Backbone as CSV, one residue per row, in Angstrom:
resi,resn,N_x,N_y,N_z,CA_x,CA_y,CA_z,C_x,C_y,C_z
1,LEU,41.147,118.248,23.470,41.724,119.882,23.519,43.033,120.210,22.139
2,LEU,44.008,118.889,22.172,44.961,118.910,21.636,44.053,119.022,20.579
3,TYR,43.138,117.890,20.169,42.732,117.479,18.679,42.219,119.597,18.319
4,LEU,40.943,120.013,19.296,40.147,121.383,18.783,41.570,122.605,18.825
5,GLY,43.227,122.281,19.131,43.755,123.210,19.718,45.108,122.587,17.890
6,GLU,44.659,122.331,16.352,45.456,121.484,16.617,46.279,121.241,16.654
7,GLY,47.597,120.667,17.836,48.764,120.373,18.140,50.062,121.729,18.464
8,LYS,48.828,122.789,18.502,49.328,124.167,19.742,48.551,124.219,20.323
9,ILE,48.154,124.385,21.295,47.764,124.137,22.677,49.045,124.078,23.715
10,GLN,49.697,124.554,24.077,50.666,124.602,25.432,50.102,124.665,26.572
11,ASP,51.120,124.498,27.563,50.846,124.168,29.168,49.680,125.684,29.576
12,LYS,50.422,126.280,29.278,50.403,127.642,29.705,48.173,128.037,29.402
13,ASN,48.207,127.461,28.291,46.654,128.186,27.992,46.072,126.429,28.352
14,LEU,46.296,125.544,29.849,45.631,124.521,30.110,45.130,124.572,31.949
15,PRO,44.070,125.016,32.082,44.183,125.193,33.459,45.305,124.925,34.453
16,HIS,45.424,125.081,35.804,45.856,124.272,36.300,44.695,123.524,37.471
17,ARG,45.547,122.342,37.158,44.575,120.903,38.285,43.680,121.819,39.462
18,THR,44.072,122.187,39.987,43.119,123.162,41.581,41.888,123.542,40.999
19,LYS,41.426,124.693,39.404,42.076,125.549,38.302,40.172,125.156,37.681
20,LEU,40.682,124.040,37.359,40.020,122.592,37.209,39.134,121.672,37.815
21,THR,39.556,121.469,38.648,39.088,121.247,39.968,37.617,121.896,39.908
22,GLU,38.368,123.408,40.242,36.556,124.140,41.062,36.190,123.974,39.516
23,MET,36.206,124.208,38.281,35.223,124.780,37.435,34.161,122.803,37.780
24,ILE,35.202,122.178,37.077,33.919,121.063,37.758,33.191,120.756,38.204
25,LEU,33.383,121.188,40.060,32.333,121.047,40.835,31.241,122.197,40.617
26,THR,31.587,123.631,40.116,30.741,124.275,39.771,29.731,124.014,38.863
27,GLU,30.311,123.707,38.172,29.560,122.923,36.822,28.403,122.112,37.698
28,PHE,29.170,120.866,38.414,28.301,120.404,38.605,27.531,120.682,39.698
29,ARG,27.456,121.728,40.857,27.002,122.059,41.414,25.111,122.375,40.845
30,THR,25.622,123.989,40.153,25.122,124.089,38.226,23.793,123.228,37.559
31,GLU,24.446,121.870,37.577,23.638,120.927,36.608,23.567,120.933,38.502
32,TYR,23.459,119.193,39.305,22.773,119.166,40.034,21.377,119.854,40.955
33,CYS,21.322,120.960,40.502,20.413,122.693,41.168,19.737,122.199,40.099
34,LYS,19.604,122.350,38.800,18.736,122.038,38.012,17.522,121.019,37.841
35,VAL,18.878,119.927,38.284,18.073,118.032,38.210,17.136,118.180,39.514
36,LYS,17.102,118.383,41.134,16.569,118.957,41.674,15.697,119.705,41.943
37,ASN,16.071,121.203,41.076,14.195,121.399,41.211,13.255,120.905,39.617
38,ASP,13.512,120.123,38.469,13.215,119.714,38.177,12.271,118.443,38.677
39,LEU,13.340,117.891,39.239,12.063,116.738,40.215,11.158,117.310,41.105
40,LYS,11.821,118.210,41.797,10.435,118.808,42.185,9.482,118.934,42.157
41,ASN,9.557,119.219,40.616,7.857,119.611,39.855,7.373,119.501,39.097
42,THR,7.368,118.117,38.718,6.748,116.742,38.648,5.269,116.509,38.696
43,LEU,5.129,116.516,38.143,2.896,115.960,37.361,3.116,115.120,38.379
44,GLY,4.059,114.386,38.891,3.203,113.320,39.229,4.693,112.554,39.875
45,ARG,4.610,110.854,39.460,5.280,110.529,40.199,6.456,109.769,39.524
46,ILE,7.717,109.260,40.349,9.363,109.397,39.500,9.564,107.362,39.519
47,SER,9.495,108.114,38.092,10.426,106.477,38.250,12.200,106.010,37.633
48,HIS,12.430,105.320,38.798,13.795,104.718,38.863,13.971,103.644,38.511
49,THR,15.272,103.770,37.451,15.742,103.022,37.164,16.805,102.543,37.759
50,THR,18.276,101.068,37.814,19.132,100.860,38.588,20.160,100.141,37.307
51,ASP,21.266,100.116,37.245,21.538,99.095,36.623,23.415,98.999,37.208
52,LEU,23.431,97.889,37.386,24.761,97.283,37.935,25.948,96.879,37.577
53,TRP,27.716,97.510,37.076,28.301,96.408,36.352,29.435,96.389,36.333
54,SER,30.599,95.959,36.065,31.735,95.957,36.857,32.185,95.835,35.045
55,ASP,33.514,96.416,35.281,34.633,95.780,34.313,35.470,93.976,33.674
56,PRO,36.145,94.078,32.794,37.023,93.263,32.727,38.032,93.159,34.603
57,ASN,38.608,94.743,34.975,38.937,94.896,35.784,38.788,94.985,37.171
58,LEU,37.377,94.691,37.124,36.814,94.293,38.447,36.104,96.021,38.935
59,ASP,36.101,97.033,37.753,35.327,98.570,37.977,34.734,97.982,38.736
60,SER,33.753,98.494,39.510,32.530,98.404,39.936,31.763,100.087,39.299
61,PHE,30.594,99.970,38.401,30.028,101.047,37.979,28.337,100.834,37.972
62,MET,27.623,101.420,39.098,26.399,102.620,38.689,25.719,103.338,37.639
63,ALA,24.290,102.573,37.578,24.242,104.048,36.896,22.961,104.331,37.494
64,LEU,21.939,105.302,37.371,20.685,105.756,37.524,19.685,106.533,36.910
65,THR,18.714,106.099,36.468,18.071,106.654,35.527,16.557,106.779,36.153
66,ALA,15.869,108.290,35.816,14.337,109.270,36.648,14.197,109.670,35.197
67,HIS,12.361,108.774,35.083,11.558,108.803,34.149,10.105,109.837,34.781
68,PHE,10.353,111.199,34.685,9.617,111.595,34.782,8.300,112.349,33.983
69,MET,7.677,113.081,34.265,6.457,114.416,32.694,7.022,115.410,33.975
70,ALA,7.078,116.456,32.574,7.316,117.453,32.992,6.673,118.440,32.720
71,ARG,6.256,119.677,33.558,5.481,120.839,33.724,5.931,120.671,32.379
72,ASP,6.975,121.342,31.928,6.834,122.113,30.854,6.862,121.763,29.356
């Protein structure tokens, strides 16, 4: 945001943390419903791939990828 605002962004231009949380959760729910609907309307099977790893600080990560053929 600071880069896009060329350093002219002030605190009053940024959403409050609770508003930002609400915005993120709303977007997550929207995208979740889209993915759920896409998976319901596949042409056949769904292939899943997972990967687990940790960084040097021992923070763990997991990635899940689904491959499928869509009707459109």
